[in-house]
KEKE-3310 file (N, C-alpha, C; in steps of 0.2 Angstrom, whole numbers, plus 5000, padded with zeros to 4 digits):
npx = (5365:5358:5355:5344:5339:5327:5328:5320:5321:5334:5342:5335:5336:5350:5352:5344:5352:5364:5358:5355:5368:5371:5376:5375:5368:5374:5366:5362:5354:5345:5339:5330:5332:5318:5313:5309:5311:5326:5336:5350:5357:5370:5381:5371:5368:5360:5348:5339:5334:5323:5320:5308:5299:5283:5281:5277:5270:5281:5291:5284:5285:5298:5301:5294:5302:5314:5311:5309:5322:5329:5324:5321:5313:5315:5316:5313:5302:5301:5290:5290:5282:5267:5260:5244:5237:5227:5216:5205:5192:5177:5170:5162:5154:5165:5177:5194:5200:5212:5222:5221:5225:5238:5244:5243:5252:5264:5266:5272:5285:5291:5294:5288:5281:5283:5275:5274:5265:5253:5239:5226:5224:5217:5220:5230:5225:5224:5237:5246:5255:5262:5259:5265:5262:5270:5272:5276:5273:5279:5292:5290:5285:5297:5305:5298:5299:5312:5311:5311:5299:5287:5277:5269:5254:5247:5240:5227:5221:5208:5195:5198:5212:5215:5218:5231:5237:5236:5245:5257:5258:5258:5272:5278:5271:5261:5247:5233:5223:5209:5204:5188:5176:5164:5149:5144:5136:5131:5143:5152:5163:5167:5182:5189:5198:5193:5191:5202:5209:5219:5224:5238:5247:5260:5257:5257:5252:5248:5249:5247:5249:5255:5248:5242:5242:5231:5221:5228:5234:5223:5218:5229:5228:5216:5219:5229:5221:5213:5222:5233:5250:5262:5262:5265:5269:5269:5272:5272:5273:5278:5271:5268:5262:5259:5264:5264:5272:5276:5264:5260:5270:5267:5255:5258:5263:5276:5286:5289:5289:5294:5296:5308:5302:5296:5308:5313:5317:5313:5314:5315:5317:5320:5314:5322:5327:5316:5311:5322:5322:5310:5313:5323:5316:5308)
npy = (5995:6002:6016:6018:6026:6034:6043:6054:6057:6059:6069:6071:6057:6056:6065:6058:6047:6053:6058:6046:6040:6031:6021:6026:6020:6018:6020:6015:6023:6022:6020:6008:6005:6007:6015:6011:6010:6007:6001:5998:5993:5997:5987:5978:5974:5966:5976:5988:6004:6011:6025:6035:6047:6048:6057:6057:6047:6040:6041:6033:6020:6018:6018:6006:5997:5998:5994:5980:5977:5978:5967:5960:5955:5962:5975:5993:6005:6022:6034:6049:6059:6054:6052:6051:6049:6057:6053:6045:6041:6036:6045:6044:6030:6017:6023:6021:6017:6025:6028:6017:6007:6010:6009:5996:5990:5996:5990:5978:5967:5974:5978:5987:6004:6021:6037:6055:6067:6063:6065:6061:6052:6041:6033:6025:6013:6005:6000:5985:5982:5987:6004:6021:6037:6053:6069:6085:6097:6104:6105:6114:6124:6128:6132:6144:6151:6156:6165:6178:6186:6197:6193:6183:6179:6163:6155:6145:6138:6134:6127:6113:6112:6118:6112:6107:6120:6125:6117:6120:6133:6132:6129:6141:6148:6156:6166:6157:6154:6151:6153:6158:6154:6163:6163:6176:6178:6171:6172:6179:6178:6179:6179:6177:6180:6169:6172:6181:6197:6201:6213:6224:6214:6201:6188:6170:6158:6142:6124:6107:6103:6112:6114:6118:6131:6140:6144:6149:6160:6168:6171:6178:6190:6195:6196:6206:6217:6218:6224:6217:6215:6208:6193:6177:6160:6143:6126:6107:6098:6103:6103:6111:6113:6117:6130:6135:6141:6153:6159:6161:6171:6181:6185:6192:6185:6185:6175:6158:6142:6126:6108:6096:6084:6084:6088:6104:6120:6129:6122:6123:6118:6102:6085:6075:6073:6071:6059:6050:6049:6043:6031:6026:6023:6013)
npz = (4956:4941:4929:4915:4901:4889:4874:4876:4889:4893:4900:4912:4916:4918:4929:4939:4940:4945:4958:4964:4965:4956:4941:4924:4910:4894:4879:4862:4850:4835:4818:4807:4789:4785:4793:4806:4824:4832:4846:4857:4872:4883:4894:4906:4923:4937:4947:4937:4934:4924:4914:4906:4898:4891:4878:4865:4852:4846:4857:4866:4859:4859:4873:4876:4869:4876:4889:4886:4881:4893:4900:4913:4928:4939:4936:4938:4933:4928:4923:4920:4913:4908:4893:4885:4897:4900:4892:4898:4898:4890:4878:4866:4858:4853:4855:4862:4879:4881:4891:4899:4890:4887:4900:4903:4893:4898:4910:4908:4911:4921:4939:4947:4946:4943:4943:4939:4945:4938:4928:4932:4946:4946:4935:4939:4943:4932:4929:4930:4939:4955:4957:4959:4962:4961:4968:4962:4968:4980:4976:4965:4972:4979:4969:4965:4976:4974:4965:4968:4971:4977:4990:4982:4973:4972:4959:4953:4937:4936:4946:4947:4948:4960:4972:4970:4968:4981:4988:4982:4986:4999:5002:5003:5011:5005:4998:4990:4977:4965:4948:4943:4931:4923:4913:4903:4892:4876:4870:4878:4891:4908:4918:4933:4949:4962:4976:4981:4978:4964:4961:4959:4963:4961:4951:4950:4940:4941:4936:4933:4920:4906:4891:4877:4881:4880:4890:4900:4894:4891:4904:4909:4901:4906:4920:4920:4915:4927:4935:4940:4944:4939:4929:4930:4924:4928:4929:4931:4920:4905:4891:4880:4867:4850:4848:4861:4871:4865:4863:4876:4881:4872:4876:4887:4898:4910:4913:4909:4916:4919:4924:4922:4917:4905:4894:4891:4885:4894:4906:4922:4935:4943:4943:4948:4961:4969:4963:4965:4979:4981:4974:4983:4994:4992)
capx = (5359:5360:5349:5344:5334:5325:5330:5316:5322:5341:5344:5332:5339:5357:5351:5342:5358:5368:5355:5356:5374:5371:5379:5371:5370:5374:5361:5363:5347:5345:5333:5331:5330:5311:5310:5307:5316:5331:5341:5354:5359:5376:5380:5367:5368:5356:5342:5339:5329:5321:5317:5306:5293:5279:5279:5275:5270:5288:5294:5281:5287:5305:5301:5292:5308:5319:5309:5310:5329:5332:5323:5322:5307:5317:5317:5308:5300:5299:5287:5289:5276:5263:5255:5238:5234:5221:5211:5203:5185:5174:5164:5158:5155:5171:5183:5198:5202:5219:5226:5221:5229:5246:5246:5244:5258:5270:5266:5275:5293:5294:5292:5284:5281:5283:5274:5275:5259:5249:5233:5221:5227:5212:5223:5235:5222:5225:5243:5246:5260:5261:5261:5266:5262:5274:5270:5282:5271:5283:5298:5288:5285:5304:5307:5294:5302:5318:5310:5311:5293:5285:5271:5265:5247:5247:5233:5225:5217:5201:5194:5201:5219:5215:5222:5238:5239:5237:5251:5262:5258:5260:5279:5281:5266:5258:5240:5232:5216:5208:5200:5181:5174:5156:5147:5139:5132:5133:5149:5156:5164:5171:5186:5192:5199:5187:5191:5207:5210:5226:5227:5244:5251:5263:5253:5259:5247:5251:5245:5251:5252:5253:5248:5242:5242:5226:5217:5232:5235:5216:5218:5234:5225:5211:5222:5232:5215:5211:5227:5239:5257:5265:5259:5270:5266:5273:5269:5276:5274:5278:5270:5269:5260:5256:5267:5261:5277:5276:5257:5260:5274:5263:5249:5261:5266:5283:5290:5285:5293:5292:5301:5312:5298:5296:5314:5312:5322:5311:5314:5319:5318:5321:5310:5326:5328:5309:5311:5327:5320:5305:5316:5327:5312:5304)
capy = (5998:6006:6019:6018:6031:6035:6050:6060:6059:6058:6074:6069:6051:6057:6068:6053:6043:6057:6058:6039:6038:6025:6021:6028:6016:6021:6017:6017:6024:6023:6017:6004:6009:6008:6020:6008:6012:6002:6003:5993:5996:5995:5981:5979:5969:5968:5980:5993:6009:6013:6032:6038:6051:6047:6064:6057:6040:6038:6040:6027:6014:6018:6016:5999:5993:5999:5989:5974:5976:5977:5960:5958:5956:5966:5982:5998:6010:6029:6037:6056:6062:6049:6054:6047:6048:6061:6050:6040:6040:6036:6050:6042:6023:6015:6026:6017:6020:6025:6028:6009:6003:6012:6007:5989:5989:5998:5985:5971:5967:5978:5976:5993:6010:6028:6042:6061:6072:6060:6070:6058:6046:6035:6030:6021:6007:6001:5996:5978:5981:5993:6011:6026:6044:6058:6076:6090:6103:6107:6107:6120:6130:6130:6136:6150:6155:6158:6170:6185:6189:6200:6190:6181:6175:6157:6155:6139:6141:6132:6123:6106:6113:6122:6108:6108:6127:6126:6113:6124:6139:6130:6128:6147:6152:6162:6165:6154:6155:6149:6157:6156:6156:6164:6164:6181:6178:6165:6173:6182:6174:6182:6174:6181:6176:6167:6176:6185:6202:6201:6220:6226:6208:6196:6182:6164:6153:6135:6119:6101:6103:6117:6110:6124:6138:6145:6146:6154:6166:6172:6173:6183:6196:6197:6198:6213:6222:6219:6227:6213:6218:6204:6187:6171:6153:6138:6119:6102:6095:6108:6100:6117:6111:6122:6137:6138:6146:6160:6162:6164:6177:6186:6187:6196:6181:6187:6170:6151:6138:6119:6104:6092:6078:6085:6092:6110:6126:6132:6117:6127:6114:6095:6080:6070:6072:6067:6052:6046:6048:6037:6024:6023:6021:6007)
capz = (4952:4935:4926:4908:4899:4882:4872:4878:4896:4894:4905:4919:4918:4921:4935:4943:4942:4950:4964:4967:4965:4952:4935:4919:4905:4887:4874:4855:4846:4828:4814:4802:4783:4784:4798:4812:4829:4835:4851:4860:4878:4886:4899:4912:4928:4943:4946:4933:4934:4917:4914:4899:4897:4885:4876:4858:4850:4845:4863:4869:4856:4861:4880:4876:4867:4881:4894:4883:4880:4899:4901:4920:4932:4944:4934:4940:4928:4930:4918:4922:4910:4904:4888:4885:4904:4900:4889:4903:4898:4883:4877:4861:4856:4849:4858:4867:4885:4880:4897:4901:4885:4888:4906:4902:4890:4902:4916:4907:4912:4927:4945:4949:4941:4946:4938:4942:4944:4933:4927:4936:4950:4945:4930:4942:4944:4926:4929:4933:4944:4960:4954:4964:4959:4965:4967:4963:4971:4984:4972:4961:4977:4981:4963:4965:4982:4972:4959:4971:4970:4984:4992:4976:4974:4968:4956:4949:4931:4938:4953:4947:4950:4966:4977:4968:4969:4988:4990:4980:4990:5006:5002:5004:5015:5001:4997:4984:4974:4958:4943:4942:4925:4923:4906:4904:4887:4872:4867:4882:4897:4913:4921:4938:4955:4966:4982:4982:4973:4962:4959:4962:4965:4957:4951:4947:4938:4942:4935:4932:4913:4901:4884:4872:4885:4879:4896:4904:4890:4892:4911:4910:4899:4911:4926:4919:4915:4933:4939:4942:4943:4934:4928:4928:4923:4930:4929:4931:4913:4900:4885:4876:4860:4845:4849:4867:4874:4861:4864:4883:4881:4868:4881:4893:4904:4911:4913:4909:4919:4920:4927:4917:4915:4898:4893:4887:4886:4900:4912:4927:4941:4941:4946:4949:4968:4971:4960:4968:4985:4981:4973:4988:5000:4990)
cpx = (5362:5354:5350:5339:5333:5328:5326:5317:5329:5344:5342:5335:5346:5356:5349:5348:5362:5365:5356:5363:5375:5374:5373:5373:5369:5370:5362:5356:5348:5339:5335:5330:5323:5308:5309:5313:5320:5335:5345:5358:5366:5375:5376:5368:5364:5350:5344:5333:5328:5317:5315:5299:5289:5276:5277:5274:5277:5292:5291:5284:5295:5306:5299:5298:5313:5318:5311:5318:5332:5330:5324:5315:5308:5317:5311:5308:5298:5296:5285:5283:5273:5258:5250:5234:5227:5215:5209:5196:5183:5169:5160:5159:5161:5177:5187:5199:5210:5224:5227:5226:5237:5248:5247:5250:5264:5271:5270:5282:5296:5291:5287:5285:5280:5281:5274:5269:5255:5242:5228:5224:5223:5215:5228:5232:5223:5232:5243:5251:5259:5264:5260:5266:5265:5272:5276:5279:5276:5290:5296:5288:5292:5306:5304:5297:5309:5318:5310:5305:5291:5278:5267:5258:5248:5240:5232:5221:5210:5201:5197:5208:5220:5219:5229:5241:5240:5243:5257:5263:5260:5268:5282:5276:5263:5251:5239:5224:5215:5204:5193:5179:5166:5154:5142:5134:5134:5140:5154:5157:5169:5175:5190:5193:5193:5186:5196:5209:5217:5228:5233:5249:5255:5259:5257:5254:5250:5246:5249:5254:5250:5253:5248:5243:5237:5222:5221:5233:5229:5216:5223:5231:5220:5214:5225:5226:5213:5216:5233:5246:5261:5262:5264:5266:5271:5269:5274:5278:5273:5277:5271:5268:5258:5258:5265:5265:5276:5269:5257:5264:5270:5258:5252:5263:5273:5288:5286:5291:5290:5297:5304:5308:5297:5302:5313:5317:5320:5310:5318:5320:5318:5317:5315:5327:5322:5309:5316:5325:5315:5308:5320:5322:5308:5309)
cpy = (6003:6010:6019:6022:6031:6042:6055:6062:6058:6063:6072:6062:6052:6060:6063:6049:6046:6057:6051:6037:6031:6026:6023:6024:6019:6017:6020:6018:6025:6020:6012:6008:6011:6013:6017:6009:6006:6005:5997:5996:5993:5989:5983:5973:5971:5972:5986:5998:6012:6020:6034:6041:6049:6054:6063:6049:6037:6036:6034:6021:6013:6015:6008:5995:5993:5994:5982:5972:5975:5970:5957:5960:5961:5974:5987:6003:6016:6032:6044:6059:6056:6052:6049:6047:6052:6058:6044:6038:6040:6041:6048:6034:6022:6018:6021:6021:6020:6025:6020:6005:6004:6009:5999:5987:5990:5994:5979:5972:5971:5976:5981:5999:6016:6033:6049:6065:6069:6064:6068:6052:6040:6031:6024:6014:6002:5998:5990:5976:5987:5999:6016:6033:6049:6065:6081:6097:6107:6109:6113:6126:6132:6134:6143:6154:6158:6164:6177:6189:6192:6197:6188:6178:6169:6155:6149:6141:6139:6128:6117:6107:6116:6118:6108:6115:6128:6122:6117:6130:6138:6130:6135:6151:6157:6160:6161:6155:6151:6153:6154:6159:6157:6166:6170:6181:6172:6166:6176:6178:6178:6177:6179:6177:6175:6171:6181:6190:6201:6208:6221:6220:6205:6190:6176:6159:6146:6130:6113:6101:6109:6114:6116:6131:6143:6148:6151:6160:6171:6175:6178:6190:6199:6200:6205:6218:6223:6222:6223:6216:6215:6197:6182:6165:6148:6131:6114:6099:6101:6105:6105:6115:6117:6129:6139:6143:6153:6163:6165:6170:6183:6189:6191:6192:6182:6181:6163:6146:6131:6115:6100:6085:6078:6090:6098:6115:6129:6128:6120:6123:6106:6091:6075:6068:6068:6060:6048:6045:6043:6031:6021:6021:6015:6001)
cpz = (4947:4933:4919:4906:4891:4880:4874:4885:4898:4900:4912:4921:4921:4928:4941:4945:4946:4957:4968:4968:4961:4945:4930:4913:4898:4883:4867:4852:4839:4824:4809:4795:4782:4789:4805:4817:4831:4841:4854:4866:4879:4891:4905:4917:4934:4942:4942:4934:4927:4917:4907:4900:4890:4882:4868:4857:4849:4852:4867:4866:4859:4869:4880:4874:4872:4887:4892:4883:4887:4902:4908:4924:4938:4942:4937:4935:4930:4923:4920:4920:4906:4899:4888:4892:4904:4897:4893:4903:4891:4882:4871:4860:4852:4850:4862:4873:4884:4886:4900:4896:4886:4895:4906:4899:4894:4908:4914:4907:4917:4933:4948:4945:4945:4941:4942:4940:4938:4933:4932:4940:4949:4940:4933:4943:4938:4925:4933:4937:4949:4956:4959:4960:4964:4963:4967:4965:4975:4981:4968:4966:4979:4975:4963:4970:4980:4967:4962:4970:4977:4985:4986:4978:4969:4966:4952:4943:4932:4944:4953:4949:4956:4972:4976:4969:4977:4990:4988:4984:4997:5007:5004:5009:5012:5001:4990:4983:4968:4954:4943:4935:4925:4916:4907:4898:4882:4870:4872:4889:4902:4917:4927:4944:4959:4972:4983:4976:4971:4960:4963:4964:4959:4957:4948:4946:4937:4940:4934:4925:4910:4894:4879:4875:4884:4885:4900:4900:4891:4899:4912:4907:4904:4918:4926:4919:4922:4938:4942:4940:4938:4934:4926:4927:4925:4931:4930:4924:4908:4893:4879:4869:4856:4846:4856:4871:4871:4863:4871:4884:4877:4872:4887:4899:4904:4910:4913:4911:4920:4923:4921:4915:4908:4897:4888:4889:4892:4906:4917:4934:4939:4946:4949:4957:4971:4969:4964:4975:4986:4979:4979:4994:4998:4990)
residu = (MET:LYS:VAL:VAL:CYS:THR:GLU:SER:SER:GLN:ILE:LEU:GLY:ALA:ARG:ILE:ALA:ASP:SER:LEU:GLY:ALA:GLY:LEU:VAL:ASP:VAL:LYS:PHE:THR:ARG:PHE:PRO:ASP:GLY:GLU:LEU:TYR:LEU:ARG:THR:GLY:PRO:LEU:ASP:GLY:GLU:THR:VAL:ILE:VAL:GLY:SER:VAL:THR:SER:PRO:GLU:ALA:PHE:VAL:GLN:LEU:VAL:LEU:LEU:VAL:ASP:ALA:CYS:ASP:SER:SER:TRP:ASN:ARG:LEU:VAL:VAL:PRO:TYR:MET:GLY:TYR:ALA:ARG:GLN:ASP:LYS:ARG:PHE:GLN:PRO:GLY:GLU:PRO:LEU:SER:ALA:ARG:ALA:VAL:ALA:LYS:VAL:LEU:SER:ARG:GLY:VAL:ALA:GLU:LEU:PHE:SER:VAL:ASN:ILE:HIS:ASP:GLU:GLY:VAL:LEU:CYS:HIS:PHE:GLU:VAL:PRO:ALA:VAL:ASN:LEU:SER:LEU:ALA:THR:ASP:LEU:GLY:ARG:TYR:ILE:GLY:GLY:MET:ASP:LEU:GLU:HIS:PRO:LEU:ILE:LEU:ALA:PRO:ASP:ASP:GLY:ALA:SER:ALA:PHE:ALA:ARG:GLU:VAL:ALA:ALA:ALA:GLY:GLY:TRP:ASP:SER:ASP:HIS:LEU:ASP:LYS:THR:ARG:LEU:SER:GLY:GLU:GLU:VAL:ARG:MET:ALA:GLU:LYS:THR:ILE:ASP:ALA:SER:GLY:ARG:ASP:VAL:VAL:ILE:VAL:ASP:ASP:ILE:ILE:SER:THR:GLY:GLY:THR:ILE:SER:THR:ALA:ALA:GLY:LEU:LEU:TYR:GLN:GLN:GLY:ALA:LYS:ASN:VAL:HIS:ALA:ALA:CYS:VAL:HIS:GLY:VAL:LEU:ALA:GLY:GLY:ALA:TYR:ALA:ARG:LEU:ARG:ALA:ALA:GLY:VAL:ARG:ASP:VAL:ALA:CYS:SER:ASP:THR:CYS:GLU:ARG:GLY:CYS:SER:ARG:TYR:SER:ALA:ALA:GLN:ALA:ILE:ALA:ALA:ALA:LEU:ARG:SER:CYS)
# end
């Protein structure tokens, strides 16, 4: 078995290879004079694990090219972060189901696919090969356990992420809750913990994705007003678009942590062991 990865997942790809005890294939990435992407892999033989997060349109094209270059129906594809997965509904006539379109393309030339904390598991039905979604909630819980916080409150930013927060909290036997948003007027919104008072406590807001950081920034300010001791933010996929990291720190968030599904300076824990374990078991 060998592991080959795109530029967006080269650190995670190397860690997966180490966890599997597999060889890591060297890939040459460059461009044609007109800007089109070009790649060439080193020698491949037998089963290949292809690793590539869809963090941008360019990363998607590179992943499609890499799958085609590997050219074997025995290949297994790992898409740690699948961009476009949140665009799974039509809100207006003429819109594409982007999640479906991307899933169909990524199904070609591979035997099975693995994703990590995909935003909606319903998207898996669009793949034309067996698709497995892995959760890093326990891995995130272990990371939080090493932060030296005193009886932290694990807080989801909304009810939709509360199940994820409970799974993270279960890793350390901590309390979990979610923020409840109440509209007080046309311009005023109150955001507070649903059931557990955060006053005097270390709070860790957790979610599958931190994109722009707007909701967590607002929540952090309100939690401090309500007496929280410290507010931290942690997620699986650190998209961190539009200056999100700086926005969060400016709002008083003490620390921002993500996994290496999106390779960032604040990637503090790895998806490699969970992915390697899933590959071994299949």
